[in-house]
C-alpha positions as CSV (number, residue, x, y, z in Angstrom):
1,M,164.8,96.3,298.2
2,S,161.2,95.3,298.8
3,E,158.9,94.0,296.1
4,A,156.9,97.2,296.2
5,H,160.1,99.2,295.5
6,R,161.2,96.9,292.7
7,I,157.8,97.3,291.0
8,R,157.8,101.0,291.5
9,W,161.2,101.2,289.9
10,Q,160.0,99.1,286.9
11,C,157.2,101.6,286.5
12,R,159.7,104.3,285.5
13,R,159.4,104.3,281.8
14,G,160.4,106.3,278.8
15,L,157.1,108.1,278.4
16,L,156.1,110.6,281.1
17,E,152.4,109.9,280.6
18,L,153.0,106.2,281.3
19,D,155.2,107.0,284.3
20,L,152.4,109.1,285.8
21,L,149.7,106.6,284.9
22,L,151.6,103.7,286.5
23,T,152.6,105.7,289.6
24,Q,149.0,106.8,290.2
25,F,147.8,103.2,289.7
26,L,150.3,102.0,292.3
27,D,149.4,104.7,294.8
28,R,145.7,103.8,294.5
29,H,145.8,100.1,294.2
30,F,149.1,98.4,295.1
31,E,148.2,97.5,298.7
32,T,144.9,95.9,297.6
33,L,145.9,94.0,294.5
34,S,145.2,90.3,294.7
35,P,148.2,88.0,294.1
36,A,146.7,87.1,290.6
37,N,146.4,90.9,289.8
38,L,149.9,91.5,290.9
39,V,151.1,88.8,288.5
40,T,149.1,90.3,285.7
41,F,150.5,93.8,286.5
42,K,154.1,92.5,286.5
43,R,153.3,90.9,283.1
44,L,152.1,94.2,281.8
45,L,155.4,95.8,282.8
46,D,157.1,93.6,280.2
47,Y,155.2,95.3,277.4
48,P,156.9,98.0,275.3
49,D,156.0,101.5,276.5
50,N,153.8,102.5,273.6
51,D,151.8,99.2,273.7
52,L,151.4,99.5,277.5
53,L,150.1,103.0,277.2
54,D,147.7,102.0,274.5
55,L,146.4,99.2,276.6
56,A,146.0,101.4,279.7
57,L,144.2,104.0,277.6
58,G,141.9,101.5,276.0
59,K,143.4,101.9,272.5
60,L,144.4,98.3,272.3
61,P,142.2,95.4,273.3
62,P,143.5,93.5,276.3
63,P,144.9,90.0,275.4
64,D,142.9,88.2,278.1
65,A,140.2,88.6,280.8
66,E,142.7,89.0,283.6
67,T,144.4,91.9,281.9
68,A,141.0,93.4,281.0
69,A,140.0,93.4,284.7
70,L,143.2,95.0,285.7
71,I,143.0,97.6,283.0
72,K,139.6,98.7,284.3
73,L,141.4,99.8,287.5
74,F,143.3,102.3,285.5
75,E,140.1,104.3,284.9
């Protein structure tokens, strides 16, 4: 299984809204993510579903500048 398939599989979450958001993000940006952004994205996938959704929607402040830059791509 390729890294892209593994990441896509990890994006399958318990919240439909989050599934859709992550899938759309991957469709738009996966091929152009820098290695640093890819590491940040993988780190985001470790967040609990509700926290990750709140981060992506701007309801929680990002913990660092790298995450903030990546979250802007969700818009």
